[in-house]
A tleap script that builds the chain and sets N, CA, C and O, in Angstrom:
source leaprc.protein.ff14SB
mol = sequence {
  NMET GLU TYR GLU LEU ALA PHE LEU LYS ALA
  LEU SER LEU THR ILE GLY LEU GLU CYS PHE
  MET ALA VAL LEU LEU LYS LYS PHE PHE GLY
  GLY ARG LEU LYS LEU SER SER VAL SER TYR
  ILE ARG LEU ILE GLY PHE VAL ALA VAL ALA
  SER ALA LEU THR LEU PRO TYR ALA TRP PHE
  ILE LEU PRO ALA PHE PHE SER GLY LEU THR
  TYR ILE LEU ILE ALA GLU VAL SER VAL THR
  LEU VAL GLU ALA VAL PHE TYR GLY PHE ALA
  LEU LYS LEU PRO TYR LYS ILE PRO ILE TRP
  SER ALA ILE THR LEU SER VAL ALA ALA ASN
  ALA PHE SER TYR LEU VAL GLY LEU ALA CSER
}
set mol.1.N position { -11.387 -7.647 19.022 }
set mol.1.CA position { -12.588 -8.446 18.874 }
set mol.1.C position { -13.813 -7.559 18.675 }
set mol.1.O position { -14.783 -7.967 18.035 }
set mol.2.N position { -13.766 -6.350 19.221 }
set mol.2.CA position { -14.893 -5.430 19.090 }
set mol.2.C position { -15.128 -5.050 17.619 }
set mol.2.O position { -16.272 -4.937 17.178 }
set mol.3.N position { -14.039 -4.854 16.870 }
set mol.3.CA position { -14.151 -4.503 15.450 }
set mol.3.C position { -14.804 -5.631 14.661 }
set mol.3.O position { -15.628 -5.385 13.780 }
set mol.4.N position { -14.435 -6.865 14.978 }
set mol.4.CA position { -14.997 -8.016 14.287 }
set mol.4.C position { -16.489 -8.157 14.579 }
set mol.4.O position { -17.262 -8.509 13.689 }
set mol.5.N position { -16.897 -7.888 15.808 }
set mol.5.CA position { -18.321 -7.932 16.137 }
set mol.5.C position { -19.087 -6.825 15.423 }
set mol.5.O position { -20.211 -7.036 14.969 }
set mol.6.N position { -18.481 -5.654 15.324 }
set mol.6.CA position { -19.101 -4.561 14.573 }
set mol.6.C position { -19.232 -4.940 13.102 }
set mol.6.O position { -20.223 -4.606 12.452 }
set mol.7.N position { -18.219 -5.643 12.581 }
set mol.7.CA position { -18.292 -6.112 11.195 }
set mol.7.C position { -19.454 -7.075 11.000 }
set mol.7.O position { -20.201 -6.955 10.029 }
set mol.8.N position { -19.614 -8.025 11.909 }
set mol.8.CA position { -20.705 -8.992 11.779 }
set mol.8.C position { -22.072 -8.304 11.841 }
set mol.8.O position { -22.998 -8.686 11.126 }
set mol.9.N position { -22.186 -7.310 12.682 }
set mol.9.CA position { -23.423 -6.527 12.738 }
set mol.9.C position { -23.645 -5.796 11.418 }
set mol.9.O position { -24.753 -5.796 10.883 }
set mol.10.N position { -22.589 -5.174 10.893 }
set mol.10.CA position { -22.685 -4.455 9.622 }
set mol.10.C position { -23.002 -5.413 8.475 }
set mol.10.O position { -23.782 -5.078 7.583 }
set mol.11.N position { -22.408 -6.587 8.496 }
set mol.11.CA position { -22.666 -7.574 7.450 }
set mol.11.C position { -24.136 -7.998 7.455 }
set mol.11.O position { -24.776 -8.065 6.405 }
set mol.12.N position { -24.657 -8.283 8.639 }
set mol.12.CA position { -26.063 -8.669 8.754 }
set mol.12.C position { -26.980 -7.552 8.272 }
set mol.12.O position { -27.928 -7.787 7.523 }
set mol.13.N position { -26.686 -6.352 8.708 }
set mol.13.CA position { -27.491 -5.200 8.310 }
set mol.13.C position { -27.401 -4.970 6.801 }
set mol.13.O position { -28.414 -4.733 6.143 }
set mol.14.N position { -26.201 -5.039 6.264 }
set mol.14.CA position { -26.002 -4.820 4.831 }
set mol.14.C position { -26.750 -5.854 4.003 }
set mol.14.O position { -27.450 -5.500 3.054 }
set mol.15.N position { -26.609 -7.118 4.350 }
set mol.15.CA position { -27.298 -8.160 3.599 }
set mol.15.C position { -28.808 -7.961 3.674 }
set mol.15.O position { -29.497 -8.049 2.658 }
set mol.16.N position { -29.320 -7.695 4.864 }
set mol.16.CA position { -30.755 -7.485 5.011 }
set mol.16.C position { -31.254 -6.299 4.207 }
set mol.16.O position { -32.266 -6.401 3.515 }
set mol.17.N position { -30.562 -5.182 4.291 }
set mol.17.CA position { -30.989 -3.976 3.584 }
set mol.17.C position { -30.863 -4.112 2.072 }
set mol.17.O position { -31.753 -3.696 1.331 }
set mol.18.N position { -29.773 -4.686 1.621 }
set mol.18.CA position { -29.590 -4.816 0.175 }
set mol.18.C position { -30.563 -5.834 -0.421 }
set mol.18.O position { -31.037 -5.653 -1.543 }
set mol.19.N position { -30.857 -6.885 0.311 }
set mol.19.CA position { -31.866 -7.842 -0.157 }
set mol.19.C position { -33.246 -7.189 -0.194 }
set mol.19.O position { -34.016 -7.406 -1.129 }
set mol.20.N position { -33.550 -6.398 0.817 }
set mol.20.CA position { -34.817 -5.674 0.855 }
set mol.20.C position { -34.940 -4.745 -0.350 }
set mol.20.O position { -35.988 -4.709 -0.996 }
set mol.21.N position { -33.887 -3.999 -0.659 }
set mol.21.CA position { -33.912 -3.094 -1.803 }
set mol.21.C position { -34.063 -3.870 -3.111 }
set mol.21.O position { -34.783 -3.430 -4.008 }
set mol.22.N position { -33.399 -5.007 -3.231 }
set mol.22.CA position { -33.522 -5.817 -4.437 }
set mol.22.C position { -34.961 -6.299 -4.620 }
set mol.22.O position { -35.483 -6.293 -5.735 }
set mol.23.N position { -35.592 -6.713 -3.535 }
set mol.23.CA position { -36.997 -7.155 -3.601 }
set mol.23.C position { -37.886 -5.995 -4.024 }
set mol.23.O position { -38.774 -6.171 -4.858 }
set mol.24.N position { -37.662 -4.810 -3.459 }
set mol.24.CA position { -38.457 -3.639 -3.846 }
set mol.24.C position { -38.262 -3.300 -5.325 }
set mol.24.O position { -39.226 -2.998 -6.029 }
set mol.25.N position { -37.025 -3.350 -5.788 }
set mol.25.CA position { -36.763 -3.067 -7.200 }
set mol.25.C position { -37.473 -4.063 -8.109 }
set mol.25.O position { -38.061 -3.683 -9.121 }
set mol.26.N position { -37.415 -5.336 -7.742 }
set mol.26.CA position { -38.093 -6.359 -8.556 }
set mol.26.C position { -39.603 -6.143 -8.541 }
set mol.26.O position { -40.262 -6.235 -9.577 }
set mol.27.N position { -40.140 -5.856 -7.370 }
set mol.27.CA position { -41.582 -5.688 -7.238 }
set mol.27.C position { -42.095 -4.492 -8.032 }
set mol.27.O position { -43.103 -4.601 -8.731 }
set mol.28.N position { -41.417 -3.359 -7.933 }
set mol.28.CA position { -41.920 -2.136 -8.548 }
set mol.28.C position { -41.332 -1.812 -9.921 }
set mol.28.O position { -41.959 -1.101 -10.706 }
set mol.29.N position { -40.139 -2.325 -10.221 }
set mol.29.CA position { -39.498 -2.021 -11.493 }
set mol.29.C position { -38.992 -3.275 -12.204 }
set mol.29.O position { -38.136 -3.191 -13.084 }
set mol.30.N position { -39.519 -4.430 -11.824 }
set mol.30.CA position { -39.048 -5.696 -12.383 }
set mol.30.C position { -39.117 -5.757 -13.887 }
set mol.30.O position { -38.212 -6.284 -14.533 }
set mol.31.N position { -40.193 -5.218 -14.459 }
set mol.31.CA position { -40.337 -5.221 -15.913 }
set mol.31.C position { -39.306 -4.350 -16.593 }
set mol.31.O position { -38.670 -4.769 -17.559 }
set mol.32.N position { -39.139 -3.141 -16.093 }
set mol.32.CA position { -38.174 -2.208 -16.687 }
set mol.32.C position { -36.740 -2.693 -16.533 }
set mol.32.O position { -35.913 -2.522 -17.429 }
set mol.33.N position { -36.457 -3.300 -15.381 }
set mol.33.CA position { -35.099 -3.778 -15.119 }
set mol.33.C position { -34.858 -5.197 -15.625 }
set mol.33.O position { -33.773 -5.749 -15.443 }
set mol.34.N position { -35.847 -5.770 -16.244 }
set mol.34.CA position { -35.750 -7.140 -16.781 }
set mol.34.C position { -35.487 -8.163 -15.682 }
set mol.34.O position { -34.812 -9.168 -15.905 }
set mol.35.N position { -36.027 -7.898 -14.491 }
set mol.35.CA position { -35.856 -8.814 -13.364 }
set mol.35.C position { -37.061 -9.727 -13.178 }
set mol.35.O position { -37.076 -10.551 -12.264 }
set mol.36.N position { -38.068 -9.590 -14.030 }
set mol.36.CA position { -39.302 -10.362 -13.865 }
set mol.36.C position { -39.074 -11.862 -13.903 }
set mol.36.O position { -39.755 -12.615 -13.205 }
set mol.37.N position { -38.125 -12.299 -14.709 }
set mol.37.CA position { -37.903 -13.739 -14.850 }
set mol.37.C position { -37.074 -14.336 -13.712 }
set mol.37.O position { -36.971 -15.556 -13.592 }
set mol.38.N position { -36.489 -13.487 -12.886 }
set mol.38.CA position { -35.666 -13.952 -11.766 }
set mol.38.C position { -36.563 -14.153 -10.548 }
set mol.38.O position { -37.314 -13.254 -10.170 }
set mol.39.N position { -36.484 -15.321 -9.941 }
set mol.39.CA position { -37.295 -15.564 -8.740 }
set mol.39.C position { -36.750 -14.721 -7.589 }
set mol.39.O position { -35.579 -14.343 -7.569 }
set mol.40.N position { -37.627 -14.441 -6.639 }
set mol.40.CA position { -37.209 -13.670 -5.464 }
set mol.40.C position { -36.110 -14.409 -4.696 }
set mol.40.O position { -35.170 -13.785 -4.204 }
set mol.41.N position { -36.224 -15.713 -4.592 }
set mol.41.CA position { -35.227 -16.500 -3.855 }
set mol.41.C position { -33.850 -16.379 -4.507 }
set mol.41.O position { -32.853 -16.171 -3.817 }
set mol.42.N position { -33.794 -16.507 -5.811 }
set mol.42.CA position { -32.502 -16.389 -6.509 }
set mol.42.C position { -31.938 -14.979 -6.387 }
set mol.42.O position { -30.745 -14.795 -6.148 }
set mol.43.N position { -32.807 -13.989 -6.553 }
set mol.43.CA position { -32.357 -12.607 -6.450 }
set mol.43.C position { -31.788 -12.326 -5.069 }
set mol.43.O position { -30.707 -11.750 -4.948 }
set mol.44.N position { -32.499 -12.724 -4.039 }
set mol.44.CA position { -32.023 -12.542 -2.665 }
set mol.44.C position { -30.706 -13.296 -2.451 }
set mol.44.O position { -29.794 -12.790 -1.797 }
set mol.45.N position { -30.619 -14.484 -2.997 }
set mol.45.CA position { -29.384 -15.264 -2.872 }
set mol.45.C position { -28.201 -14.580 -3.527 }
set mol.45.O position { -27.121 -14.516 -2.939 }
set mol.46.N position { -28.387 -14.061 -4.751 }
set mol.46.CA position { -27.304 -13.363 -5.445 }
set mol.46.C position { -26.877 -12.114 -4.681 }
set mol.46.O position { -25.684 -11.836 -4.553 }
set mol.47.N position { -27.842 -11.372 -4.181 }
set mol.47.CA position { -27.528 -10.140 -3.448 }
set mol.47.C position { -26.795 -10.468 -2.147 }
set mol.47.O position { -25.820 -9.799 -1.803 }
set mol.48.N position { -27.248 -11.479 -1.432 }
set mol.48.CA position { -26.594 -11.867 -0.175 }
set mol.48.C position { -25.158 -12.327 -0.422 }
set mol.48.O position { -24.252 -11.957 0.324 }
set mol.49.N position { -24.948 -13.120 -1.449 }
set mol.49.CA position { -23.595 -13.598 -1.759 }
set mol.49.C position { -22.687 -12.430 -2.144 }
set mol.49.O position { -21.547 -12.351 -1.687 }
set mol.50.N position { -23.188 -11.536 -2.975 }
set mol.50.CA position { -22.378 -10.386 -3.397 }
set mol.50.C position { -21.960 -9.549 -2.195 }
set mol.50.O position { -20.802 -9.144 -2.089 }
set mol.51.N position { -22.889 -9.293 -1.300 }
set mol.51.CA position { -22.565 -8.505 -0.102 }
set mol.51.C position { -21.569 -9.232 0.792 }
set mol.51.O position { -20.635 -8.624 1.315 }
set mol.52.N position { -21.771 -10.524 0.961 }
set mol.52.CA position { -20.874 -11.311 1.816 }
set mol.52.C position { -19.464 -11.385 1.234 }
set mol.52.O position { -18.494 -11.524 1.979 }
set mol.53.N position { -19.345 -11.295 -0.076 }
set mol.53.CA position { -18.026 -11.342 -0.711 }
set mol.53.C position { -17.314 -9.998 -0.721 }
set mol.53.O position { -16.085 -9.951 -0.673 }
set mol.54.N position { -18.065 -8.910 -0.783 }
set mol.54.CA position { -17.420 -7.599 -0.929 }
set mol.54.C position { -17.219 -6.845 0.386 }
set mol.54.O position { -16.248 -6.101 0.519 }
set mol.55.N position { -18.095 -7.018 1.337 }
set mol.55.CA position { -17.982 -6.246 2.581 }
set mol.55.C position { -16.682 -6.513 3.352 }
set mol.55.O position { -16.126 -5.573 3.920 }
set mol.56.N position { -16.176 -7.745 3.398 }
set mol.56.CA position { -14.896 -7.944 4.096 }
set mol.56.C position { -13.750 -7.110 3.514 }
set mol.56.O position { -12.886 -6.645 4.258 }
set mol.57.N position { -13.736 -6.919 2.199 }
set mol.57.CA position { -12.692 -6.081 1.596 }
set mol.57.C position { -12.828 -4.638 2.060 }
set mol.57.O position { -11.836 -3.971 2.354 }
set mol.58.N position { -14.075 -4.163 2.122 }
set mol.58.CA position { -14.303 -2.785 2.551 }
set mol.58.C position { -13.938 -2.585 4.020 }
set mol.58.O position { -13.523 -1.495 4.413 }
set mol.59.N position { -14.089 -3.618 4.820 }
set mol.59.CA position { -13.832 -3.485 6.260 }
set mol.59.C position { -12.406 -3.840 6.677 }
set mol.59.O position { -11.864 -3.232 7.600 }
set mol.60.N position { -11.795 -4.817 6.009 }
set mol.60.CA position { -10.509 -5.326 6.493 }
set mol.60.C position { -9.323 -5.026 5.585 }
set mol.60.O position { -8.187 -4.999 6.059 }
set mol.61.N position { -9.552 -4.802 4.308 }
set mol.61.CA position { -8.421 -4.603 3.400 }
set mol.61.C position { -8.253 -3.136 3.019 }
set mol.61.O position { -7.160 -2.587 3.160 }
set mol.62.N position { -9.300 -2.502 2.545 }
set mol.62.CA position { -9.183 -1.118 2.100 }
set mol.62.C position { -8.749 -0.142 3.198 }
set mol.62.O position { -8.015 0.798 2.894 }
set mol.63.N position { -9.167 -0.315 4.465 }
set mol.63.CA position { -8.699 0.630 5.495 }
set mol.63.C position { -7.185 0.625 5.703 }
set mol.63.O position { -6.634 1.575 6.259 }
set mol.64.N position { -6.523 -0.420 5.268 }
set mol.64.CA position { -5.061 -0.456 5.393 }
set mol.64.C position { -4.389 0.495 4.397 }
set mol.64.O position { -3.228 0.864 4.572 }
set mol.65.N position { -5.121 0.886 3.356 }
set mol.65.CA position { -4.542 1.721 2.303 }
set mol.65.C position { -5.125 3.129 2.231 }
set mol.65.O position { -4.481 4.047 1.723 }
set mol.66.N position { -6.333 3.296 2.737 }
set mol.66.CA position { -7.025 4.579 2.609 }
set mol.66.C position { -7.688 4.943 3.929 }
set mol.66.O position { -7.929 4.086 4.780 }
set mol.67.N position { -7.979 6.233 4.081 }
set mol.67.CA position { -8.691 6.687 5.278 }
set mol.67.C position { -9.586 7.857 4.911 }
set mol.67.O position { -9.476 8.430 3.827 }
set mol.68.N position { -10.465 8.195 5.827 }
set mol.68.CA position { -11.333 9.356 5.663 }
set mol.68.C position { -12.237 9.268 4.450 }
set mol.68.O position { -12.741 8.201 4.099 }
set mol.69.N position { -12.430 10.413 3.822 }
set mol.69.CA position { -13.317 10.508 2.665 }
set mol.69.C position { -12.805 9.675 1.490 }
set mol.69.O position { -13.595 9.109 0.734 }
set mol.70.N position { -11.491 9.603 1.341 }
set mol.70.CA position { -10.916 8.786 0.265 }
set mol.70.C position { -11.314 7.327 0.439 }
set mol.70.O position { -11.691 6.658 -0.523 }
set mol.71.N position { -11.227 6.843 1.664 }
set mol.71.CA position { -11.632 5.456 1.950 }
set mol.71.C position { -13.102 5.245 1.604 }
set mol.71.O position { -13.444 4.274 0.930 }
set mol.72.N position { -13.960 6.131 2.050 }
set mol.72.CA position { -15.398 5.977 1.803 }
set mol.72.C position { -15.684 5.945 0.309 }
set mol.72.O position { -16.416 5.078 -0.168 }
set mol.73.N position { -15.108 6.888 -0.428 }
set mol.73.CA position { -15.347 6.934 -1.877 }
set mol.73.C position { -14.832 5.686 -2.582 }
set mol.73.O position { -15.545 5.090 -3.390 }
set mol.74.N position { -13.617 5.295 -2.287 }
set mol.74.CA position { -13.042 4.124 -2.950 }
set mol.74.C position { -13.791 2.857 -2.555 }
set mol.74.O position { -14.071 2.011 -3.404 }
set mol.75.N position { -14.115 2.720 -1.280 }
set mol.75.CA position { -14.830 1.521 -0.825 }
set mol.75.C position { -16.206 1.426 -1.472 }
set mol.75.O position { -16.562 0.379 -2.013 }
set mol.76.N position { -16.972 2.491 -1.425 }
set mol.76.CA position { -18.334 2.440 -1.959 }
set mol.76.C position { -18.349 2.251 -3.473 }
set mol.76.O position { -19.130 1.457 -3.996 }
set mol.77.N position { -17.493 2.975 -4.166 }
set mol.77.CA position { -17.459 2.848 -5.630 }
set mol.77.C position { -16.966 1.471 -6.042 }
set mol.77.O position { -17.549 0.850 -6.931 }
set mol.78.N position { -15.900 0.980 -5.412 }
set mol.78.CA position { -15.369 -0.327 -5.820 }
set mol.78.C position { -16.336 -1.456 -5.478 }
set mol.78.O position { -16.522 -2.369 -6.282 }
set mol.79.N position { -16.951 -1.410 -4.304 }
set mol.79.CA position { -17.915 -2.446 -3.933 }
set mol.79.C position { -19.110 -2.412 -4.880 }
set mol.79.O position { -19.586 -3.462 -5.313 }
set mol.80.N position { -19.598 -1.223 -5.205 }
set mol.80.CA position { -20.744 -1.102 -6.112 }
set mol.80.C position { -20.398 -1.652 -7.492 }
set mol.80.O position { -21.206 -2.357 -8.096 }
set mol.81.N position { -19.212 -1.339 -7.993 }
set mol.81.CA position { -18.811 -1.838 -9.309 }
set mol.81.C position { -18.619 -3.358 -9.321 }
set mol.81.O position { -19.058 -4.038 -10.248 }
set mol.82.N position { -17.967 -3.875 -8.299 }
set mol.82.CA position { -17.750 -5.325 -8.227 }
set mol.82.C position { -19.090 -6.054 -8.135 }
set mol.82.O position { -19.297 -7.067 -8.803 }
set mol.83.N position { -19.990 -5.540 -7.312 }
set mol.83.CA position { -21.299 -6.184 -7.199 }
set mol.83.C position { -22.086 -6.072 -8.496 }
set mol.83.O position { -22.800 -7.007 -8.857 }
set mol.84.N position { -21.975 -4.957 -9.204 }
set mol.84.CA position { -22.662 -4.810 -10.490 }
set mol.84.C position { -22.151 -5.851 -11.490 }
set mol.84.O position { -22.938 -6.464 -12.211 }
set mol.85.N position { -20.845 -6.043 -11.528 }
set mol.85.CA position { -20.273 -7.062 -12.421 }
set mol.85.C position { -20.756 -8.451 -12.012 }
set mol.85.O position { -21.112 -9.266 -12.863 }
set mol.86.N position { -20.766 -8.718 -10.706 }
set mol.86.CA position { -21.258 -10.004 -10.216 }
set mol.86.C position { -22.708 -10.224 -10.640 }
set mol.86.O position { -23.054 -11.284 -11.162 }
set mol.87.N position { -23.558 -9.210 -10.413 }
set mol.87.CA position { -24.967 -9.342 -10.817 }
set mol.87.C position { -25.077 -9.508 -12.327 }
set mol.87.O position { -25.897 -10.284 -12.818 }
set mol.88.N position { -24.249 -8.777 -13.053 }
set mol.88.CA position { -24.280 -8.884 -14.511 }
set mol.88.C position { -24.022 -10.297 -14.981 }
set mol.88.O position { -24.751 -10.814 -15.827 }
set mol.89.N position { -22.998 -10.926 -14.446 }
set mol.89.CA position { -22.698 -12.308 -14.826 }
set mol.89.C position { -23.716 -13.285 -14.261 }
set mol.89.O position { -24.200 -14.162 -14.976 }
set mol.90.N position { -24.041 -13.140 -12.985 }
set mol.90.CA position { -24.939 -14.097 -12.331 }
set mol.90.C position { -26.343 -14.048 -12.911 }
set mol.90.O position { -26.986 -15.086 -13.071 }
set mol.91.N position { -26.819 -12.865 -13.223 }
set mol.91.CA position { -28.184 -12.736 -13.731 }
set mol.91.C position { -28.264 -12.803 -15.243 }
set mol.91.O position { -29.296 -13.207 -15.778 }
set mol.92.N position { -27.224 -12.426 -15.941 }
set mol.92.CA position { -27.271 -12.426 -17.402 }
set mol.92.C position { -27.254 -13.842 -17.966 }
set mol.92.O position { -27.978 -14.144 -18.915 }
set mol.93.N position { -26.443 -14.694 -17.393 }
set mol.93.CA position { -26.287 -16.029 -17.963 }
set mol.93.C position { -27.622 -16.771 -18.101 }
set mol.93.O position { -27.984 -17.156 -19.213 }
set mol.94.N position { -28.359 -16.982 -17.014 }
set mol.94.CA position { -29.599 -17.733 -17.205 }
set mol.94.C position { -30.803 -16.861 -17.546 }
set mol.94.O position { -31.795 -17.378 -18.060 }
set mol.95.N position { -30.751 -15.561 -17.278 }
set mol.95.CA position { -31.960 -14.739 -17.362 }
set mol.95.C position { -31.907 -13.624 -18.391 }
set mol.95.O position { -32.909 -12.936 -18.589 }
set mol.96.N position { -30.783 -13.422 -19.050 }
set mol.96.CA position { -30.632 -12.383 -20.072 }
set mol.96.C position { -30.868 -10.972 -19.522 }
set mol.96.O position { -31.528 -10.155 -20.164 }
set mol.97.N position { -30.338 -10.695 -18.356 }
set mol.97.CA position { -30.470 -9.385 -17.730 }
set mol.97.C position { -29.416 -8.445 -18.324 }
set mol.97.O position { -28.236 -8.795 -18.345 }
set mol.98.N position { -29.811 -7.266 -18.806 }
set mol.98.CA position { -28.810 -6.325 -19.340 }
set mol.98.C position { -27.948 -5.743 -18.225 }
set mol.98.O position { -28.358 -5.696 -17.065 }
set mol.99.N position { -26.753 -5.303 -18.596 }
set mol.99.CA position { -25.808 -4.805 -17.606 }
set mol.99.C position { -26.339 -3.563 -16.896 }
set mol.99.O position { -26.058 -3.371 -15.713 }
set mol.100.N position { -27.094 -2.720 -17.584 }
set mol.100.CA position { -27.626 -1.524 -16.917 }
set mol.100.C position { -28.565 -1.900 -15.774 }
set mol.100.O position { -28.670 -1.159 -14.797 }
set mol.101.N position { -29.243 -3.030 -15.880 }
set mol.101.CA position { -30.098 -3.491 -14.784 }
set mol.101.C position { -29.247 -3.910 -13.592 }
set mol.101.O position { -29.594 -3.631 -12.445 }
set mol.102.N position { -28.138 -4.577 -13.867 }
set mol.102.CA position { -27.229 -4.992 -12.804 }
set mol.102.C position { -26.615 -3.778 -12.117 }
set mol.102.O position { -26.457 -3.767 -10.896 }
set mol.103.N position { -26.271 -2.763 -12.892 }
set mol.103.CA position { -25.701 -1.538 -12.322 }
set mol.103.C position { -26.749 -0.822 -11.472 }
set mol.103.O position { -26.446 -0.365 -10.370 }
set mol.104.N position { -27.972 -0.723 -11.974 }
set mol.104.CA position { -29.046 -0.081 -11.216 }
set mol.104.C position { -29.288 -0.805 -9.899 }
set mol.104.O position { -29.420 -0.171 -8.853 }
set mol.105.N position { -29.345 -2.122 -9.949 }
set mol.105.CA position { -29.545 -2.924 -8.745 }
set mol.105.C position { -28.420 -2.669 -7.740 }
set mol.105.O position { -28.682 -2.467 -6.554 }
set mol.106.N position { -27.194 -2.678 -8.203 }
set mol.106.CA position { -26.053 -2.492 -7.319 }
set mol.106.C position { -26.017 -1.094 -6.719 }
set mol.106.O position { -25.786 -0.940 -5.520 }
set mol.107.N position { -26.241 -0.081 -7.537 }
set mol.107.CA position { -26.213 1.305 -7.032 }
set mol.107.C position { -27.322 1.514 -6.011 }
set mol.107.O position { -27.082 2.078 -4.943 }
set mol.108.N position { -28.532 1.067 -6.327 }
set mol.108.CA position { -29.659 1.265 -5.405 }
set mol.108.C position { -29.434 0.529 -4.089 }
set mol.108.O position { -29.643 1.095 -3.016 }
set mol.109.N position { -29.010 -0.724 -4.167 }
set mol.109.CA position { -28.808 -1.522 -2.956 }
set mol.109.C position { -27.697 -0.939 -2.089 }
set mol.109.O position { -27.852 -0.826 -0.873 }
set mol.110.N position { -26.591 -0.573 -2.701 }
set mol.110.CA position { -25.468 -0.038 -1.931 }
set mol.110.C position { -25.754 1.352 -1.383 }
set mol.110.O position { -25.362 1.658 -0.256 }
set mol.111.N position { -26.416 2.187 -2.139 }
set mol.111.CA position { -26.765 3.517 -1.642 }
set mol.111.C position { -27.709 3.404 -0.448 }
set mol.111.O position { -27.552 4.111 0.548 }
set mol.112.N position { -28.679 2.521 -0.554 }
set mol.112.CA position { -29.636 2.327 0.532 }
set mol.112.C position { -28.934 1.846 1.797 }
set mol.112.O position { -29.151 2.397 2.876 }
set mol.113.N position { -28.094 0.822 1.670 }
set mol.113.CA position { -27.431 0.294 2.868 }
set mol.113.C position { -26.438 1.300 3.440 }
set mol.113.O position { -26.282 1.379 4.658 }
set mol.114.N position { -25.766 2.067 2.591 }
set mol.114.CA position { -24.841 3.093 3.089 }
set mol.114.C position { -25.585 4.169 3.864 }
set mol.114.O position { -25.162 4.557 4.953 }
set mol.115.N position { -26.683 4.650 3.311 }
set mol.115.CA position { -27.446 5.717 3.972 }
set mol.115.C position { -28.052 5.256 5.291 }
set mol.115.O position { -28.044 6.000 6.272 }
set mol.116.N position { -28.572 4.042 5.318 }
set mol.116.CA position { -29.115 3.514 6.573 }
set mol.116.C position { -27.988 3.315 7.574 }
set mol.116.O position { -28.155 3.575 8.765 }
set mol.117.N position { -26.838 2.852 7.090 }
set mol.117.CA position { -25.678 2.674 7.974 }
set mol.117.C position { -25.228 3.988 8.590 }
set mol.117.O position { -24.832 4.022 9.755 }
set mol.118.N position { -25.284 5.054 7.835 }
set mol.118.CA position { -24.931 6.372 8.372 }
set mol.118.C position { -25.895 6.789 9.478 }
set mol.118.O position { -25.494 7.388 10.476 }
set mol.119.N position { -27.163 6.465 9.287 }
set mol.119.CA position { -28.186 6.873 10.247 }
set mol.119.C position { -28.141 6.043 11.529 }
set mol.119.O position { -28.619 6.490 12.572 }
set mol.120.N position { -27.569 4.834 11.457 }
set mol.120.CA position { -27.582 3.975 12.653 }
set mol.120.C position { -26.335 4.105 13.500 }
set mol.120.O position { -26.216 3.442 14.531 }
savepdb mol mol.pdb
quit
C-alpha cells in the first residue's frame, strides 16, 4: 500500500508540475510554439490527461521489465514520446499545432517534472 500512496503523491506532483510548465511555455513562447490559440484550460486539461494516462505505465508496468538506469531511460523516453504524440493529435486537430510544438511541450514538461522529482 505504501507504493500506491507514493504513486498518488508522484501523480499529483507530476500533473501539477507539467501543467505549470505548459502554462509557462504558452505564456512566454505561445507564439513560437503555436499555442496562442489554445486556451489555458484546454492546455492544462490535455497535459493532466496525458500525465494521468502515462505515469501508471512508468510506475506499475515498466519496472517489471527494466531496472536501474535502463528503467529510467526507457520510462522517461517512452512517456515523453507517447505524450508528444498525444499532444500532437489533441492539439493539432482543432488548433493546427505542429508536431515540433507538441514535442517541445512534452520534453519541457517531462524534464521539469523529472528534475523536480529527483530533488524531492
